[in-house]
C-alpha positions as CSV (number, residue, x, y, z in Angstrom):
1,M,120.3,105.6,107.8
2,M,119.5,107.9,110.7
3,M,116.9,108.2,113.4
4,A,115.4,111.4,114.7
5,S,115.1,112.0,118.5
6,Y,112.3,110.0,120.0
7,V,110.2,113.0,121.1
8,D,106.7,114.4,120.5
9,D,108.0,117.7,119.2
10,E,107.3,117.5,115.5
11,S,109.3,120.6,114.7
12,Q,112.4,119.1,116.3
13,I,111.9,115.8,114.3
14,R,111.4,117.8,111.1
15,S,114.5,119.8,111.7
16,E,116.6,116.7,112.3
17,F,115.3,115.1,109.1
18,R,116.0,118.3,107.2
19,I,119.6,118.3,108.5
20,A,119.9,114.7,107.3
21,K,118.5,115.6,103.9
22,N,120.9,118.6,103.6
23,L,123.9,116.4,104.5
24,F,122.8,113.7,102.1
25,D,122.5,116.2,99.3
26,E,125.9,117.7,100.1
27,L,127.6,114.3,100.2
28,K,125.9,113.2,97.0
29,S,126.9,116.3,95.0
30,Q,130.5,116.5,96.3
31,Y,131.5,112.8,96.5
32,F,128.9,110.5,94.9
33,A,127.4,112.5,92.0
34,D,128.2,109.8,89.5
35,E,127.3,106.9,91.8
36,P,123.7,105.7,91.1
37,S,123.7,103.4,94.1
38,F,124.1,106.4,96.5
39,C,120.4,107.2,96.3
40,E,118.5,105.9,99.4
41,R,117.6,108.4,102.1
42,S,116.7,106.1,105.0
43,W,115.2,107.9,107.9
44,G,111.9,107.6,109.7
45,M,110.2,105.0,111.9
46,S,106.6,104.2,112.8
47,H,106.0,107.2,114.9
48,D,107.5,109.8,112.5
49,Y,107.5,108.3,109.0
50,K,105.0,110.8,107.6
51,I,107.3,113.7,108.5
52,A,110.3,111.7,107.2
53,V,108.7,111.2,103.8
54,E,107.8,114.9,103.7
55,E,111.5,115.7,104.4
56,G,112.8,113.5,101.6
57,S,113.1,110.0,103.0
58,T,113.0,107.2,100.4
59,M,113.0,104.3,103.0
60,V,111.3,104.1,106.4
61,R,111.2,101.4,109.1
62,I,107.6,100.7,110.2
63,G,107.9,97.4,112.1
64,T,106.0,98.6,115.1
65,T,103.1,99.7,112.9
66,I,103.0,96.3,111.3
67,F,103.9,94.0,114.2
68,G,103.0,96.0,117.3
69,P,105.2,97.1,120.1
70,R,108.1,94.9,121.2
71,I,107.6,92.7,124.2
72,Y,110.8,92.5,126.2
């Protein structure tokens, strides 16, 4: 699981997700190639989930979209 920086710069968010994807792919191929449970690419939240999916995420967290902003 990872989170991109909470910024409006979509190119920065995309770049961070791409780095996560590349790291995942490297770890999968070098250490977990025969491990089917090593398969989830969990990144992306309500504000950036579309970019996350485009960059390979298989699991996103969209609680704010469903429940609204947190009230502290």
